[in-house]
C-alpha positions in Angstrom: 13.2 44.6 26.8 12.5 46.4 23.6 15.1 46.8 20.9 14.6 49.7 18.7 18.1 50.6 17.7 21.3 48.8 16.9 21.7 47.4 20.4 19.3 46.2 23.1 18.7 48.9 25.8 20.3 46.7 28.5 23.5 46.0 26.4 26.6 46.6 28.4 30.3 46.8 27.7 29.8 47.5 24.0 33.1 47.0 22.3 33.9 47.8 18.7 36.5 45.1 18.2 37.0 46.0 14.5 35.2 48.0 11.9 33.3 44.7 11.1 32.5 43.3 14.6 31.0 44.5 17.8 30.9 42.5 21.1 28.4 43.3 23.8 26.9 41.6 26.9 23.3 41.0 28.1 21.9 40.0 31.5 24.9 40.9 33.7 27.4 39.2 31.4 25.5 36.0 31.2 25.0 36.3 27.4 27.7 37.6 24.9 26.6 38.9 21.5 29.0 39.1 18.5 27.5 41.4 15.9 29.1 41.0 12.4 28.8 43.5 9.6 31.1 41.9 7.0 32.3 38.4 6.0 35.6 39.4 4.5 38.5 37.1 5.5 39.8 39.8 7.8 36.4 40.2 9.5 36.0 36.4 9.9 39.5 36.1 11.4 38.7 38.8 14.0 35.3 37.2 14.7 36.8 33.7 15.3 39.7 35.0 17.3 37.4 37.1 19.5 35.0 34.1 20.0 38.0 31.9 20.9 39.3 34.4 23.4 35.9 34.8 24.9 35.2 31.1 25.3 38.7 30.5 26.8 38.1 33.2 29.4 34.5 32.1 30.2 33.8 31.2 33.8 33.0 27.5 34.4 30.4 28.7 36.9 27.9 29.5 34.1 27.1 27.9 30.8 28.6 29.6 27.7 25.7 31.6 26.1 26.4 33.4 22.9 24.6 35.1 20.1 26.2 35.5 16.6 24.2 38.2 15.0 24.7 37.9 11.2 21.6 39.8 10.2 23.5 42.6 8.4 22.9 42.5 4.6 26.7 42.3 4.2 27.0 39.0 6.1 26.6 35.4 5.2 28.0 32.0 6.2 30.7 31.7 3.6 32.8 28.6 3.1 35.8 30.4 4.7 33.6 31.4 7.8 32.4 27.8 8.1 35.9 26.4 7.9 37.2 28.8 10.6 34.2 28.1 12.8 35.3 24.5 12.9 38.2 25.7 15.1 35.6 26.5 17.8 34.5 22.8 18.2 37.3 21.7 20.5 36.7 24.7 22.8 33.1 23.6 23.2 34.2 20.5 25.2 36.0 22.8 27.7 33.2 25.4 27.7 29.9 23.7 27.2 26.9 25.8 26.5 24.5 27.2 23.8 25.0 29.5 20.8 22.3 31.2 18.8 23.1 32.1 15.3 20.8 34.9 14.0 20.5 35.0 10.2 18.2 37.0 7.9 14.9 35.0 7.1 15.9 34.5 3.5 15.9 31.3 1.4 19.6 30.9 2.1 19.0 31.3 5.8 16.3 28.6 5.7 18.7 26.2 3.9 21.4 26.9 6.5 18.9 26.2 9.3 18.1 22.8 7.7 21.8 22.0 7.2 22.6 22.9 10.9 19.9 20.5 12.1 21.8 17.6 10.6 25.1 18.6 12.3 26.2 17.0 15.5 26.7 19.4 18.3 30.0 19.0 20.2 29.9 20.8 23.6 28.1 23.9 22.4 24.6 23.4 21.2 23.9 25.6 18.2 20.5 26.8 17.0 19.5 29.1 14.0 17.1 32.0 14.5 15.8 34.7 12.3 15.3 37.4 14.9 17.4 38.6 17.8 14.3 38.4 20.0 14.0 34.6 19.3 17.7 34.1 20.1 17.5 36.1 23.4 14.3 34.3 24.5 15.9 30.9 23.8 19.2 31.7 25.7 17.5 33.2 28.7 16.0 29.8 29.4 19.5 28.4 29.5 20.9 31.0 32.0 21.9 30.3 35.5 18.9 30.5 37.7 20.3 33.0 40.2 19.3 36.1 38.1 15.6 36.5 37.5 14.5 37.2 33.9 11.1 37.4 32.4 11.6 36.3 28.8 7.9 36.7 28.0 8.1 40.4 28.8 10.9 41.1 26.2 9.8 42.5 22.9 12.0 43.5 20.0 10.9 46.0 17.5 12.8 45.7 14.3 
């Protein structure tokens, strides 16, 4: 898979949830991607509400696999976003899985990565990445084994 535009070529069911957030799917709906372009309170509310609805509707037949793409220059993990994200913790016990948070490779991104390593995961294991490629590669190793994927063959051009 080579990503040369806003979305990977195999992205399906691309939904513009709000002017600040898009949700799309990869690998036959095994991975959901939430792409943020703002961290205004309105945008964060839409993001958290959409993630909650997605997790609640997730089939228990497959692990919950999500990417939170926050690489837009207008996004950051604000105190309000972190506080609202705490609401997702109880859902993780009902829907265990893995979430990749993709941040810009800035100093702040590095600090957030260090902070996240000290946090206890509850249900959904979170990891920080600095490219969408790294996040996709990590999550494909967590997918149900009934759909063949060659993560080594995926390349993302940014």
